[in-house]
N, C-alpha and C positions, 0 to 999 in steps of 0.2 A: 392370204398370207403368204410373205416370202418366205426364203432360205436366206441362211446368211452364207453369202459370197463367197467369203473365207473359209468354210468350213470342205478340210480334210478329213476323209474316212480312213481309218486303220485298216489296212488290211492283212498282216502280218499276224498268224494267229499264235506264234510263240511272244511275241510282245504283249498280247491282248491275255495270254493266260500268265506272263509275268508281273501285269498290271492287277490283274484280278484275284492274283495271289498274294499279294503284299499285305493282305488282312484280311484276319478271318470273318467273312461276312455273311455265315450261316445263321441263320433264324434274325438275322438284320435286315432294318429298313433301307436300303438303299437309293437315293438321288441319282439318277444318272442324266447327265445335261449332253442333247444332241446326241441322240442314240445310233443316227443315222440307219443303216441297214442291219443294226443290231449286232453286227461282232460281238461288241462289250456285251451287249446285254444279253446275248446266252450264255457269254460266260460267268456272269452274276447269277442268272438262274441256274444254273448247272451247280452252282455253288451253295447253291442254297439259300438266295436272299430272296427276300421280297423286294420288286424293283418299282419304283415309280421314274418311270421316265418323260422328259422333257421336250417335246420335238417342234419346232414352227413349220417346217415343211408338210405340205397337206400330202403330199405325194409321199413322202419317208413314211408318214401317221398311215398311210392306206398299206405300206408296204409291211408294216411292221405289227398292223393289226392283222394281216392274213400271215404272217409266218407264224407269230405267236398268238395265234387265237384261243389257244386252249389254256395258256397262262392267262391269257385274257381271262377267261371264263371261270378260272380255278381263284381269279384274286392274287397269284403268285405276280401278277404286272399288271399296273396301270400305265394310261397312255396321258397325258395332260398336254392338249394339243396350245403353245402360244410360245410366248418369248418368256425364256426364263429368267429375265431382268428383271422382269413385270408381273407376270401370273402369278395368281394366289399357289401358295407350294402346300401341302399337306406336311403335317409331323414327318421324319424323317432319321436318323441315326449316322449314317455313314453316304458322303457327296463321292463318287466318282464318275469322272467326265474327261470327254478329250475337247476341250472348250475352244468354240470358235475364236479366234485371236480376236476379232474386234469387240468381244462383249467379257475378254478376261479381266479387265480393271472393274466393270459396273459389278460385273458378276462375283466376284471374290468380295467386294464391299458388303454386298447384298448376304450374301451367304455368314461371313461375320458379324454381320447385325442379328442375323437368323437364329447362330449357332447350330452347332453340329458338336459330333466327339470326333472325327477325322476325317478328312479329305484326301482323293488323291486326286489329283488335275494335273491334265497335262495342258502345258502352255508354250509360246513360243518361246524357247532360249532366250531369246534378249530381254525378254519383260520377264522371265526368271529370275535371268543375274540382279534387274534390278529390285526385284524383289527380297533377294537375298543381300543388296547392298550395306553392309554395315553403317548404322550411324557415326558419323563423323568422318567419312568419307564423301566426294565427290561426286560418286553415282547415286547416294543417296536421296529419295525424294519423298511424297507425301503417302506413295504405294509403300517403301519400306517402314514407313516410320508406321505407320497403321498396320501393316500386317504384323510386324514384331513388336506392336505395342499388345496386341490380344492374341498372338501365338506366336508358335513354335515352327519353323519352317525348316523340312529336309529335302535337298536334293537326292531322289530315287537313280533317276538312269538319265542320259539322253538320248533322244531318237534320230536315225538320217531321215530326211524327204524321202528315201522309198521305200517308208514302213508305210507312206500313206498314198492316196487317191484321189484326186490326184496329188501328184507329189507337190509339195509345199517349197518356195524357195530357199527356206530357211530350216536349221533342225529346231525341233523341239525338247522341252525337258517336262518327265512327270516328278509334281512334286508332293511331298508328306507334309500336310497342313496342321495342326494340333490346336485348337484355342487353348488361355489360360490366359489367368489372373494378368493384369498390369504388375509390371517391377515394381512400380513408383504408384503411390496413392494418387488417385484421378478425384478430383471432386464432383466434376461433370464432363460426362463422356460425347455429350454434344459442343460444349465448349472447346474440350482438349480438340476435337475433329474441326472444327472453324478455325481456330490459331494455328494449328496444321497446313491446312488450305491455306491460309491467309497468309502464313509467312513465306510459304512454295510457290504460291501464284506469285511471289515477289522476291523469287529467288534469288537475282541480283543484287537485290539491296541488302543492307543490313538488317538485324533485328530491329535497333535503335529506330533507324528510318521506316521500320512497315511499322511497328508501334505507333508513332506520330501520324504517321497514314491512319492507323483506325480508331484517331480521335472521334470522327464524328460518330463510329458507329460504338462503340464505347463510352465516350466522354473523355473531355479535352483532359480533366485534372483524374481520372483514373488512372490513364495512360500516364500523364506528369510523374502520379504517385509509385506505377508500377516500376516507368523506368529507374525512378530514385533507386528502388529497391534491389534491381537485379544486380548481376556483378559485370563488371566491364568486359569483360570477356564475352559474355554471350550477349552483351547490347553490339559489340563491334564484330560479330560473327555474322556469315550468311546462314541461311537453316541448313543447308547439307552439314556445317561444322556442327550441328549439335548432338546431343546424347537424349535418350530416349526421358531421361529425367529432366533436361532443361526444359521442353516442350511442357510435361506434367507441371513444372515450376510455374513457368509463365500462365499456362491456363487456370492452374488453383488458383494463384493470385488474382485472376480479374474475376474469377468464379468467388471470392471470399466477400 
């Protein structure tokens, strides 16, 4: 079992307290991903949460087991060894985590699929900026669209490299994410996800060009009929210029 090479542990107790105090977690089941040496774990437990910590590094698991032996015995803390992207997760209400940069995207998508009440997640600042990129902007991508389709995301605050050990080469951002129903009806969520993925995998192509390229997957006639029903402005656009309603329109018409 190997550790994530890009894991940077929070060491500033003031920042840890600031994160732990964003939400009232007393009596709640809190999922923590990558607890490291347990500085945030302790803050969560001190505030009355029941904590489920997922840790990949066996050495850190041993350290946490020793440090929190009383909390493990009482059931206030559960440690799950393994990769948070893959390991089965028990029910939880809230997520609080300093995510390893390398799993930011897959774990965010997994959490959105599982569902939760609220999440306080720390990302590389550049990644957080992409999450918040508005539909229709050049910075918009698959991550932006999928997150903003199914959640509200707010930037809490940025952190300097010196708040971590070892210090990363970049700044970090704490984000508050809350799931929501899509703003526009989506007939088939799997189809919606697939269309968003296909369009952004060809982000240099126009929508018309990509839909033609998908004829082998969805059928030539179905794609020709779809193209006939879409506005010229949508067809001539690249995916980053589309809005949430446009992605819903395309996927819904394929699913019809």
